[in-house]
SEPA-100683 format. One record per residue: residue number from 1; residue in three letters; x, y, z of N, C-alpha, C in turn. Coordinates in nm, 3 decimals, decimal comma, always signed. Example, Ala and Ser with C-alpha at 12.3 -4.5 7.8 and 13.67 -1.06 7.14 Angstrom:
% SEPA-100683
num	residu	n_x	n_y	n_z	ca_x	ca_y	ca_z	c_x	c_y	c_z
1	ALA	+1,319	-0,569	+0,780	+1,230	-0,450	+0,780	+1,320	-0,330	+0,780;
2	SER	+1,285	-0,225	+0,708	+1,367	-0,106	+0,714	+1,290	+0,003	+0,787;
***
This chain:
% SEPA-100683
num	residu	n_x	n_y	n_z	ca_x	ca_y	ca_z	c_x	c_y	c_z
1	TRP	+12,404	+9,542	+9,444	+12,270	+9,585	+9,430	+12,263	+9,739	+9,446;
2	LEU	+12,236	+9,835	+9,381	+12,248	+9,979	+9,384	+12,110	+10,037	+9,394;
3	GLN	+12,063	+10,126	+9,518	+11,955	+10,156	+9,507	+11,917	+10,329	+9,510;
4	SER	+11,918	+10,385	+9,363	+11,974	+10,539	+9,352	+12,108	+10,547	+9,366;
5	ASP	+12,179	+10,473	+9,314	+12,323	+10,497	+9,274	+12,401	+10,467	+9,433;
6	LEU	+12,324	+10,394	+9,532	+12,392	+10,412	+9,660	+12,340	+10,291	+9,702;
7	PRO	+12,459	+10,155	+9,731	+12,456	+10,050	+9,782	+12,396	+9,983	+9,905;
8	ILE	+12,305	+9,866	+9,867	+12,240	+9,809	+9,921	+12,277	+9,739	+10,062;
9	ASP	+12,217	+9,706	+10,143	+12,286	+9,641	+10,278	+12,237	+9,572	+10,273;
10	SER	+12,326	+9,462	+10,237	+12,266	+9,317	+10,211	+12,273	+9,250	+10,343;
11	THR	+12,276	+9,310	+10,454	+12,303	+9,267	+10,556	+12,123	+9,276	+10,668;
12	SER	+12,041	+9,377	+10,610	+11,997	+9,444	+10,670	+11,848	+9,368	+10,618;
13	PRO	+11,757	+9,354	+10,687	+11,663	+9,251	+10,767	+11,544	+9,280	+10,626;
14	LEU	+11,534	+9,432	+10,597	+11,473	+9,470	+10,500	+11,478	+9,420	+10,395;
15	TYR	+11,560	+9,353	+10,338	+11,579	+9,277	+10,185	+11,646	+9,133	+10,216;
16	VAL	+11,647	+9,076	+10,124	+11,713	+8,933	+10,081	+11,738	+8,981	+9,981;
17	VAL	+11,887	+8,893	+9,949	+11,977	+8,900	+9,817	+12,021	+8,737	+9,820;
18	ALA	+11,933	+8,729	+9,698	+12,001	+8,525	+9,717	+11,995	+8,504	+9,560;
19	ASP	+12,074	+8,404	+9,501	+12,018	+8,341	+9,346	+12,045	+8,501	+9,265;
20	ASP	+12,109	+8,612	+9,279	+12,176	+8,705	+9,192	+12,022	+8,795	+9,184;
21	ARG	+11,938	+8,782	+9,279	+11,794	+8,842	+9,293	+11,790	+8,950	+9,407;
22	LEU	+11,738	+9,051	+9,394	+11,725	+9,133	+9,528	+11,548	+9,116	+9,605;
23	VAL	+11,508	+9,092	+9,697	+11,372	+9,088	+9,758	+11,346	+9,219	+9,835;
24	ILE	+11,281	+9,274	+9,823	+11,223	+9,376	+9,917	+11,084	+9,279	+9,996;
25	LEU	+11,157	+9,289	+10,135	+11,044	+9,160	+10,212	+10,941	+9,253	+10,249;
26	LYS	+10,943	+9,402	+10,302	+10,826	+9,477	+10,296	+10,803	+9,607	+10,260;
27	THR	+10,731	+9,641	+10,124	+10,782	+9,789	+10,049	+10,765	+9,893	+10,155;
28	ARG	+10,835	+9,990	+10,151	+10,808	+10,117	+10,187	+10,801	+10,211	+10,135;
29	ARG	+10,744	+10,346	+10,133	+10,749	+10,453	+10,070	+10,938	+10,478	+10,002;
30	THR	+11,000	+10,478	+10,106	+11,074	+10,515	+10,100	+11,189	+10,405	+9,985;
31	ASP	+11,164	+10,284	+9,946	+11,221	+10,170	+9,846	+11,159	+10,257	+9,685;
32	ALA	+11,084	+10,352	+9,657	+11,081	+10,357	+9,525	+11,203	+10,394	+9,454;
33	GLY	+11,191	+10,421	+9,389	+11,338	+10,449	+9,311	+11,411	+10,347	+9,231;
34	ARG	+11,543	+10,371	+9,148	+11,627	+10,315	+9,105	+11,685	+10,202	+9,145;
35	TYR	+11,677	+10,074	+9,124	+11,747	+9,962	+9,120	+11,869	+9,931	+9,031;
36	THR	+11,969	+9,906	+9,030	+12,060	+9,839	+8,930	+12,169	+9,722	+9,029;
37	CYS	+12,110	+9,621	+8,937	+12,228	+9,472	+8,919	+12,382	+9,561	+8,855;
38	VAL	+12,455	+9,517	+8,964	+12,600	+9,528	+8,898	+12,673	+9,417	+8,880;
39	VAL	+12,769	+9,362	+8,774	+12,788	+9,211	+8,717	+12,921	+9,283	+8,721;
40	ALA	+13,026	+9,236	+8,803	+13,167	+9,214	+8,808	+13,192	+9,143	+8,617;
41	ALA	+13,266	+9,156	+8,534	+13,316	+9,080	+8,437	+13,457	+9,146	+8,338;
42	GLY	+13,519	+9,040	+8,434	+13,636	+9,098	+8,348	+13,676	+9,248	+8,418;
43	LEU	+13,733	+9,328	+8,326	+13,777	+9,459	+8,299	+13,691	+9,517	+8,353;
44	GLU	+13,539	+9,516	+8,240	+13,403	+9,605	+8,276	+13,289	+9,546	+8,378;
45	ASN	+13,205	+9,626	+8,394	+13,146	+9,637	+8,493	+12,976	+9,601	+8,420;
46	LEU	+12,889	+9,509	+8,417	+12,758	+9,498	+8,373	+12,656	+9,559	+8,470;
47	THR	+12,552	+9,639	+8,418	+12,453	+9,676	+8,521	+12,303	+9,662	+8,403;
48	HIS	+12,212	+9,664	+8,462	+12,104	+9,636	+8,471	+12,026	+9,720	+8,529;
49	SER	+11,941	+9,793	+8,483	+11,848	+9,904	+8,625	+11,716	+9,870	+8,583;
50	ALA	+11,624	+9,904	+8,702	+11,500	+9,900	+8,711	+11,430	+9,994	+8,768;
51	LEU	+11,303	+10,085	+8,784	+11,220	+10,159	+8,863	+11,129	+10,145	+8,917;
52	LEU	+11,153	+10,155	+9,032	+11,030	+10,048	+9,131	+10,958	+10,213	+9,184;
53	THR	+10,835	+10,188	+9,175	+10,741	+10,276	+9,191	+10,668	+10,203	+9,326;
54	VAL	+10,644	+10,254	+9,429	+10,489	+10,220	+9,567	+10,393	+10,274	+9,545;
55	TYR	+10,316	+10,216	+9,556	+10,147	+10,302	+9,567	+10,123	+10,289	+9,722;
56	TRP	+10,049	+10,350	+9,726	+10,024	+10,417	+9,907	+9,885	+10,482	+9,931;
57	PRO	+9,817	+10,472	+9,962	+9,641	+10,474	+9,990	+9,650	+10,614	+10,109;
58	PRO	+9,553	+10,734	+10,027	+9,522	+10,835	+10,100	+9,461	+10,804	+10,218;
59	LEU	+9,516	+10,937	+10,322	+9,439	+10,874	+10,483	+9,386	+11,035	+10,479;
60	LEU	+9,240	+11,024	+10,516	+9,179	+11,141	+10,558	+9,238	+11,208	+10,678;
61	LYS	+9,295	+11,362	+10,578	+9,367	+11,417	+10,714	+9,221	+11,535	+10,813;
62	ASN	+9,148	+11,609	+10,730	+9,081	+11,697	+10,785	+8,943	+11,711	+10,654;
63	ALA	+8,811	+11,722	+10,735	+8,737	+11,734	+10,683	+8,601	+11,740	+10,748;
64	THR	+8,513	+11,893	+10,685	+8,414	+11,910	+10,736	+8,256	+11,805	+10,711;
65	ALA	+8,231	+11,717	+10,788	+8,094	+11,689	+10,779	+7,989	+11,660	+10,867;
66	SER	+8,011	+11,776	+10,973	+7,877	+11,823	+11,042	+7,757	+11,851	+10,949;
67	ASN	+7,672	+11,811	+10,986	+7,524	+11,874	+10,922	+7,548	+12,013	+10,988;
68	GLU	+7,525	+12,126	+10,891	+7,458	+12,303	+10,913	+7,402	+12,355	+10,878;
69	THR	+7,293	+12,449	+10,942	+7,191	+12,508	+10,887	+7,208	+12,648	+10,858;
70	LYS	+7,171	+12,677	+10,730	+7,286	+12,781	+10,691	+7,101	+12,866	+10,634;
71	ARG	+7,111	+12,993	+10,571	+6,988	+13,082	+10,481	+7,008	+13,040	+10,395;
72	ARG	+6,896	+13,063	+10,292	+6,910	+13,070	+10,147	+6,950	+13,227	+10,090;
73	GLY	+7,099	+13,166	+10,011	+7,199	+13,332	+10,015	+7,336	+13,324	+10,044;
74	ASP	+7,326	+13,239	+10,187	+7,431	+13,197	+10,266	+7,534	+13,133	+10,158;
75	ILE	+7,652	+13,120	+10,236	+7,758	+13,041	+10,161	+7,781	+12,933	+10,249;
76	ALA	+7,779	+12,787	+10,162	+7,784	+12,671	+10,258	+7,942	+12,614	+10,156;
77	THR	+8,055	+12,522	+10,257	+8,173	+12,588	+10,208	+8,201	+12,426	+10,357;
78	PHE	+8,255	+12,314	+10,258	+8,280	+12,168	+10,222	+8,446	+12,135	+10,299;
79	GLU	+8,487	+12,065	+10,353	+8,695	+12,039	+10,278	+8,633	+11,891	+10,277;
80	CYS	+8,780	+11,844	+10,254	+8,751	+11,703	+10,213	+8,965	+11,675	+10,171;
81	GLN	+9,058	+11,746	+10,282	+9,181	+11,670	+10,293	+9,226	+11,579	+10,293;
82	VAL	+9,319	+11,504	+10,194	+9,325	+11,387	+10,221	+9,516	+11,397	+10,209;
83	THR	+9,600	+11,310	+10,272	+9,748	+11,292	+10,240	+9,792	+11,278	+10,140;
84	GLN	+9,921	+11,313	+10,112	+9,983	+11,279	+10,013	+9,967	+11,135	+9,954;
85	ALA	+9,967	+11,077	+9,863	+9,918	+10,934	+9,860	+9,989	+10,908	+9,674;
86	ASN	+9,939	+10,807	+9,663	+10,084	+10,834	+9,500	+9,998	+10,681	+9,476;
87	PRO	+9,908	+10,645	+9,384	+9,869	+10,812	+9,263	+9,818	+10,919	+9,332;
88	PRO	+9,826	+11,045	+9,328	+9,705	+11,126	+9,367	+9,564	+11,070	+9,357;
89	PRO	+9,509	+11,103	+9,488	+9,396	+11,112	+9,460	+9,322	+11,210	+9,405;
90	THR	+9,145	+11,175	+9,368	+9,059	+11,224	+9,312	+8,971	+11,211	+9,448;
91	VAL	+8,902	+11,313	+9,444	+8,812	+11,377	+9,517	+8,675	+11,389	+9,455;
92	THR	+8,542	+11,330	+9,483	+8,504	+11,307	+9,421	+8,363	+11,349	+9,522;
93	TRP	+8,299	+11,484	+9,504	+8,158	+11,515	+9,579	+8,027	+11,492	+9,550;
94	MET	+7,985	+11,434	+9,658	+7,793	+11,363	+9,608	+7,711	+11,445	+9,758;
95	LYS	+7,605	+11,395	+9,643	+7,456	+11,472	+9,749	+7,403	+11,360	+9,741;
96	ASN	+7,317	+11,275	+9,857	+7,271	+11,196	+9,887	+7,281	+11,134	+9,805;
97	GLY	+7,441	+11,075	+9,784	+7,499	+10,952	+9,727	+7,523	+10,921	+9,571;
98	ARG	+7,452	+11,088	+9,530	+7,555	+11,087	+9,399	+7,583	+11,171	+9,356;
99	ASP	+7,653	+11,104	+9,240	+7,777	+11,255	+9,206	+7,703	+11,380	+9,220;
100	LEU	+7,740	+11,520	+9,256	+7,701	+11,610	+9,225	+7,763	+11,659	+9,126;
101	VAL	+7,646	+11,727	+9,035	+7,654	+11,762	+8,931	+7,668	+11,925	+8,902;
102	MET	+7,782	+11,962	+8,950	+7,775	+12,114	+8,891	+7,791	+12,183	+8,739;
103	ASN	+7,667	+12,257	+8,746	+7,644	+12,229	+8,610	+7,604	+12,419	+8,657;
104	SER	+7,686	+12,462	+8,721	+7,637	+12,582	+8,752	+7,740	+12,674	+8,846;
105	ALA	+7,738	+12,793	+8,763	+7,853	+12,889	+8,828	+7,881	+12,915	+8,997;
106	ARG	+7,776	+12,836	+9,058	+7,687	+12,849	+9,250	+7,823	+12,755	+9,298;
107	PHE	+7,844	+12,640	+9,213	+7,970	+12,573	+9,250	+8,085	+12,630	+9,262;
108	ASN	+8,197	+12,608	+9,272	+8,308	+12,645	+9,313	+8,422	+12,578	+9,386;
109	LEU	+8,494	+12,437	+9,319	+8,609	+12,364	+9,358	+8,742	+12,459	+9,367;
110	SER	+8,819	+12,357	+9,480	+8,939	+12,478	+9,488	+9,070	+12,395	+9,593;
111	ALA	+9,127	+12,398	+9,542	+9,246	+12,320	+9,653	+9,229	+12,182	+9,586;
112	GLY	+9,261	+12,185	+9,457	+9,285	+12,008	+9,404	+9,130	+11,994	+9,437;
113	GLY	+9,070	+12,029	+9,402	+8,921	+11,914	+9,431	+8,870	+11,933	+9,573;
114	MET	+8,975	+11,952	+9,689	+8,903	+11,921	+9,831	+8,869	+12,007	+9,917;
115	ARG	+8,818	+12,112	+9,832	+8,709	+12,214	+9,915	+8,594	+12,244	+9,818;
116	LEU	+8,484	+12,302	+9,867	+8,368	+12,272	+9,808	+8,265	+12,426	+9,846;
117	ASP	+8,294	+12,471	+9,777	+8,198	+12,640	+9,758	+8,105	+12,638	+9,746;
118	ILE	+7,996	+12,643	+9,746	+7,805	+12,674	+9,732	+7,773	+12,801	+9,757;
119	ARG	+7,766	+12,902	+9,652	+7,721	+13,019	+9,688	+7,614	+13,045	+9,553;
120	PRO	+7,501	+13,117	+9,591	+7,469	+13,102	+9,689	+7,364	+13,024	+9,702;
121	LEU	+7,315	+12,973	+9,851	+7,255	+12,869	+9,873	+7,119	+12,872	+9,827;
122	ASP	+7,055	+12,777	+9,794	+6,896	+12,812	+9,745	+6,861	+12,682	+9,807;
123	LEU	+6,717	+12,643	+9,768	+6,616	+12,555	+9,782	+6,677	+12,395	+9,743;
124	THR	+6,668	+12,424	+9,638	+6,761	+12,276	+9,584	+6,862	+12,243	+9,670;
125	ASP	+6,990	+12,320	+9,728	+7,094	+12,239	+9,774	+7,070	+12,165	+9,913;
126	THR	+6,893	+12,157	+9,938	+6,905	+12,078	+10,068	+6,906	+11,922	+10,079;
***
């Protein structure tokens, strides 16, 4: 067995090779890649490959979730940074438990949706 064209250590406690099968006991991010089974058949080798994709959840890295008091006309900035994940996460902003309707130029998303600026603040933002 090969992973990304490199031989797999069949003595590793991470893998079990039995009955011509490769079993990964506990999948890790580094296990993602192309796996190839190589069969020696006389004068030639037969191969079959499969691609393994490993998913992992995002972790909250940094977030501004403190209560803030601002004046009307000020700028409010909120950040919700997450670590890399697979698949990449989608950040959704909410107000009072409902999706934030960004139907105004006062709302600006940046950093892949992980930063929300509201400018200028008005009374409807409370």
